C-alpha positions in Angstrom: 24.1 -16.5 -35.8 22.5 -15.6 -32.5 24.5 -13.6 -30.1 23.5 -13.3 -26.4 24.8 -10.9 -23.7 25.2 -13.2 -20.7 27.3 -10.9 -18.5 24.6 -11.1 -15.8 24.7 -14.9 -15.5 25.4 -14.7 -11.8 22.9 -12.0 -10.9 19.8 -12.7 -8.9 16.7 -13.1 -11.0 18.2 -12.2 -14.4 21.0 -14.7 -13.8 18.5 -17.5 -13.1 16.7 -16.5 -16.3 19.9 -16.7 -18.4 21.1 -20.0 -16.8 17.8 -21.7 -17.3 16.8 -20.4 -20.7 20.0 -20.1 -22.8 20.9 -23.8 -22.9 17.3 -24.7 -23.5 16.9 -22.2 -26.3 20.1 -23.5 -27.9 18.9 -27.0 -27.8 15.5 -26.1 -29.4 17.1 -23.9 -32.1 19.6 -26.5 -33.2 21.5 -23.7 -34.7 25.1 -23.9 -35.9 26.5 -21.1 -33.8 25.5 -19.1 -30.7 27.9 -16.5 -29.4 27.9 -15.8 -25.6 29.3 -12.4 -24.5 30.6 -12.4 -21.0 33.4 -13.1 -18.6 35.1 -16.1 -20.3 36.6 -17.6 -17.2 33.2 -17.5 -15.4 31.3 -18.8 -18.4 33.6 -21.8 -18.7 32.5 -23.0 -15.3 29.1 -23.8 -16.8 29.6 -27.1 -18.6 26.9 -26.4 -21.2 28.8 -23.2 -22.3 31.8 -25.3 -23.5 29.7 -27.4 -25.8 28.3 -26.9 -29.3 26.8 -24.6 -30.5 28.3 -22.1 -28.1 31.2 -19.7 -28.8 32.5 -17.6 -25.9 33.5 -14.0 -26.5 35.3 -12.5 -23.5 33.8 -9.2 -22.2 34.2 -7.8 -18.7 32.5 -4.4 -19.3 30.5 -3.6 -16.1 26.8 -3.6 -16.2 25.1 -0.1 -16.5 28.4 1.5 -17.6 29.6 3.7 -20.4 32.2 1.1 -21.1 29.5 -1.5 -22.0 28.0 0.9 -24.6 31.4 1.2 -26.2 32.6 -2.4 -25.9 29.5 -4.4 -26.7 29.0 -3.2 -30.3 32.7 -4.0 -31.0 32.4 -7.5 -29.5 29.2 -8.6 -31.3 30.3 -10.7 -34.3 29.6 -9.1 -37.7 27.8 -12.3 -38.8 25.2 -11.9 -36.0 21.7 -12.1 -37.3 20.1 -11.3 -34.0 21.4 -9.9 -30.7 19.5 -10.9 -27.6 19.9 -8.7 -24.5 18.3 -10.5 -21.5 18.1 -7.1 -19.6 17.2 -3.6 -20.7 20.8 -2.4 -20.9 21.2 -3.1 -24.6 24.0 -1.6 -26.8 22.6 1.7 -28.1 25.2 2.0 -30.9 24.5 -1.5 -32.3 22.6 -1.3 -35.6 21.7 -5.0 -36.1 18.5 -6.7 -35.2 17.9 -6.7 -31.4 15.7 -8.7 -29.0 15.5 -7.3 -25.5 14.0 -8.9 -22.3 12.4 -6.4 -19.9 12.0 -8.0 -16.5 10.4 -4.9 -14.9 10.2 -1.1 -15.1 10.9 -0.6 -11.4 13.2 2.4 -12.1 10.4 4.2 -13.8 7.6 3.0 -11.6 9.2 3.7 -8.2 11.9 6.4 -8.7 11.8 7.2 -5.0 13.7 4.0 -4.4 16.4 4.6 -7.0 19.2 6.6 -5.5 21.0 9.1 -7.7 19.6 11.2 -10.5 22.1 9.7 -12.9 20.7 6.2 -12.3 17.1 7.4 -12.9 18.1 9.2 -16.0 20.1 6.2 -17.4 17.1 3.9 -16.8 14.7 6.4 -18.5 17.0 6.7 -21.5 17.5 3.0 -21.8 13.9 1.9 -21.5 12.8 4.5 -24.1 15.6 3.3 -26.4 14.4 -0.3 -26.0 10.9 0.8 -27.2 12.5 2.8 -30.1 15.2 0.5 -31.2 14.4 -3.1 -30.4 13.0 -5.4 -33.1 11.3 -7.5 -30.4 10.7 -7.3 -26.7 10.0 -10.1 -24.2 8.3 -9.3 -20.9 7.9 -11.9 -18.0 4.3 -11.0 -17.1 1.3 -9.2 -18.5 1.8 -6.6 -15.7 5.3 -6.0 -16.9 4.2 -5.5 -20.4 1.4 -3.1 -19.4 3.9 -1.1 -17.3 6.4 -0.9 -20.1 3.9 0.3 -22.7 2.4 2.8 -20.2 5.8 4.4 -19.3 7.2 4.1 -22.8 4.3 4.3 -25.3 6.5 5.2 -28.3 7.1 1.8 -30.0 5.7 -0.3 -32.7 7.5 -3.6 -32.2 5.8 -6.8 -30.9 5.9 -7.1 -27.1 5.5 -10.8 -26.1 4.9 -12.1 -22.7 6.9 -15.2 -21.9 6.6 -16.3 -18.2 9.5 -17.4 -16.1 9.5 -21.0 -15.1 10.7 -23.3 -12.4 12.9 -26.4 -13.0 11.1 -29.7 -12.6 13.9 -30.8 -10.2 12.5 -28.3 -7.7 10.4 -30.7 -5.7 10.5 -31.2 -2.0 12.0 -34.4 -0.6 10.5 -35.7 2.6 13.9 -36.9 3.7 15.3 -33.4 3.8 15.9 -32.3 7.4 15.0 -28.7 8.3 18.0 -26.4 8.0 16.8 -24.3 10.9 16.3 -25.5 14.5 12.9 -23.8 15.0 9.8 -23.2 12.8 10.4 -20.2 10.7 8.9 -17.7 8.2 11.1 -17.2 5.2 11.9 -14.2 3.0 14.0 -14.7 -0.2 15.2 -11.8 -2.4 17.6 -8.9 -2.6 17.4 -6.9 0.5 16.2 -3.6 -1.0 13.8 -0.9 0.2 11.0 -1.8 -2.2 11.1 -5.4 -0.9 9.4 -3.9 2.2 11.4 -5.6 4.8 10.8 -2.8 7.3 7.1 -3.5 7.4 7.8 -7.2 7.4 9.9 -6.8 10.5 7.2 -4.6 12.1 4.6 -7.2 11.3 6.8 -10.0 12.7 7.0 -8.0 16.0 3.2 -8.4 16.2 3.2 -12.1 15.7 2.8 -13.8 19.1 4.5 -17.0 18.2 7.7 -16.7 20.1 8.7 -20.2 19.0 8.8 -19.0 15.3 11.8 -17.2 13.7 12.1 -15.1 10.6 14.8 -16.2 8.2 16.0 -13.7 5.5 17.9 -14.9 2.5 19.3 -12.4 0.1 22.1 -10.0 -0.7 22.2 -7.4 2.0 25.2 -5.1 1.1 24.5 -1.7 2.7 21.3 -2.9 4.4 22.3 -3.4 8.0 24.6 -0.3 8.0 22.5 1.8 5.7 19.1 1.7 7.6 19.5 2.2 11.3 15.7 1.7 11.8 15.9 -1.8 10.4 18.8 -2.6 12.6 16.8 -1.4 15.6 13.8 -3.4 14.6 15.9 -6.5 14.2 17.7 -6.0 17.5 14.3 -5.8 19.3 13.6 -9.3 18.2 17.0 -10.6 19.4 17.4 -14.2 18.3 14.2 -14.4 16.3 15.5 -12.8 13.1 18.3 -14.4 11.1 20.1 -12.8 8.1 21.7 -15.6 6.1 23.0 -13.5 3.2 22.8 -14.7 -0.4 22.6 -18.3 -1.3 23.5 -19.5 -4.8 20.4 -20.5 -6.7 21.9 -23.9 -7.4 22.8 -24.4 -3.7 20.7 -27.3 -2.3 20.4 -25.3 1.0 18.1 -22.8 -0.7 15.6 -25.5 -1.7 15.8 -27.0 1.8 15.0 -23.6 3.3 12.0 -23.2 1.0 10.7 -26.7 1.6 10.9 -26.6 5.4 9.4 -23.0 5.9 6.0 -22.5 7.5 5.5 -19.9 4.7 7.4 -17.6 2.3 6.4 -14.0 2.9 7.0 -11.6 -0.1 5.4 -8.2 0.9 7.0 -6.3 -2.0 5.8 -2.8 -3.0 6.6 -3.7 -6.6 7.2 -7.0 -8.3 6.8 -7.7 -12.0 6.9 -11.5 -11.5 8.1 -12.7 -8.1 10.3 -15.8 -8.9 10.8 -16.7 -5.2 7.1 -17.1 -4.8 6.9 -19.5 -7.7 9.9 -21.5 -6.5 8.4 -21.7 -3.0 5.1 -23.0 -4.4 6.9 -25.7 -6.4 8.6 -26.9 -3.2 5.3 -27.1 -1.3 5.9 -23.9 0.7 2.7 -21.8 1.4 3.2 -18.2 0.2 2.0 -14.9 1.5 2.4 -12.1 -1.1 1.4 -8.6 -1.9 -1.7 -8.1 -4.0 0.3 -5.7 -6.3 2.2 -6.0 -9.6 2.5 -9.4 -11.2 2.3 -11.4 -8.0 -1.5 -12.2 -8.3 -0.9 -13.1 -12.0 1.7 -15.7 -11.0 0.2 -17.0 -7.7 -3.4 -17.1 -8.7 -5.6 -18.6 -5.9 -2.6 -20.5 -4.4 -1.5 -17.7 -2.1 -2.6 -15.4 0.8 -2.6 -11.8 -0.2 -1.7 -8.7 1.9 -1.8 -5.0 1.6 2.0 -4.3 1.6 1.4 -1.0 3.3 -0.6 -2.4 6.2 1.6 -3.9 8.9 -1.4 -5.4 10.8 -2.6 -7.2 7.6 0.8 -8.7 7.0 0.9 -9.9 10.7 -2.6 -11.3 10.6 -1.9 -13.4 7.5 1.3 -14.8 9.1 -0.7 -15.7 12.2 -3.3 -17.5 10.0 -0.6 -19.6 8.4 1.0 -20.4 11.7 -2.3 -21.4 13.5 -4.4 -23.0 10.7 -2.9 -26.2 9.6 -5.8 -26.9 7.2 -5.2 -23.7 5.4 -1.5 -24.3 5.3 -2.0 -27.8 3.8 -4.5 -26.4 1.2 -2.0 -23.7 0.1 0.8 -26.3 -0.2 -1.2 -28.4 -2.6 -2.6 -25.4 -4.5 0.9 -24.0 -4.8 2.4 -27.2 -6.2 -0.4 -27.4 -8.8 0.0 -23.7 -9.7 3.8 -24.0 -10.1 3.3 -26.8 -12.7 1.8 -24.2 -15.0 5.2 -22.4 -15.2 8.0 -24.3 -16.9 11.4 -23.3 -18.3 11.0 -25.7 -21.2 7.7 -24.0 -22.1 9.4 -20.6 -21.7 12.2 -21.7 -24.0 9.8 -22.9 -26.7 8.0 -19.6 -26.6 11.3 -17.7 -26.7 12.5 -19.7 -29.7 9.3 -18.8 -31.5 10.0 -15.1 -31.1 13.6 -15.5 -32.1 12.8 -17.4 -35.3 10.0 -14.9 -36.2 12.5 -12.1 -35.9 15.0 -14.0 -38.0 12.3 -14.7 -40.6 13.6 -18.3 -40.7 12.9 -21.7 -39.3 14.7 -22.9 -36.3 18.1 -24.3 -37.2 18.9 -22.1 -40.2 20.4 -19.1 -38.5 
């Protein structure tokens, strides 16, 4: 039996990973039983979770809590042959075979952006425990793998890179109307300091296209009230900056915002993969991204790159996109072609190979 911790099924990034991969992995494994640990009421809202081979085990232990370390080992069925944690917060007291997905090592790479010594310590302990205890590790990029091995060198297990994907249904429809009344530059992602929105706002102040807006999609709890400088920057641009909050990944409006944007700008200071950039490319939206982390690995030659610490560089690349239609059209086509190289079905196949290797069995026998 395979048991999977899916408590983060609604989270940004990790939640997309779970929703896209788990049903595909189940289909490819053709196994008799897969246990899903998470909020039972929430899980039942996903039709695939109510079908074979899934069995739901209710668990409402909060993420990153002492309670999860106590409750998870108890909830994992005894007949489990492999436990898969799709995030680094795996159960330390569990003694069975464990597969862990590490999406990034942001907490170790940029501790200045992690508030609270206890959070930094928790992350340090957990990442090192992953390297010590896990039987297998999945990383979503070569950059992510290199970072994990650099920060946590003590480990002998196989670390496998399995890239994220984009659903083949993410294709622009010419009939979609623009969801915004003016041309706009788009940002998608959690509104956190390392996403570098302060410099993006500074750069947008330098862009001379008054007819162009900046649309920001992402969870912003604590952002507007927690950073007065950002509030001031946004207020200086009056009606040109629009905070929409978080949109559900399955919400058609998110795709429409991607497809109609002049460009997606992702000027992150740290990014192990950059799923919004991939999704934007799939929908024919040109992308401007930082030349750091895993973004060049994902975007290849289908993006404009910026120094995320250089406001004038960010502004200059936005200006290029807004004024050079030939460049914009080239990036659209290159982005669509690049996105086709990243597929959730391919990711599921690679993940199943790792699972079956860890089980020492052929698919379908666990």
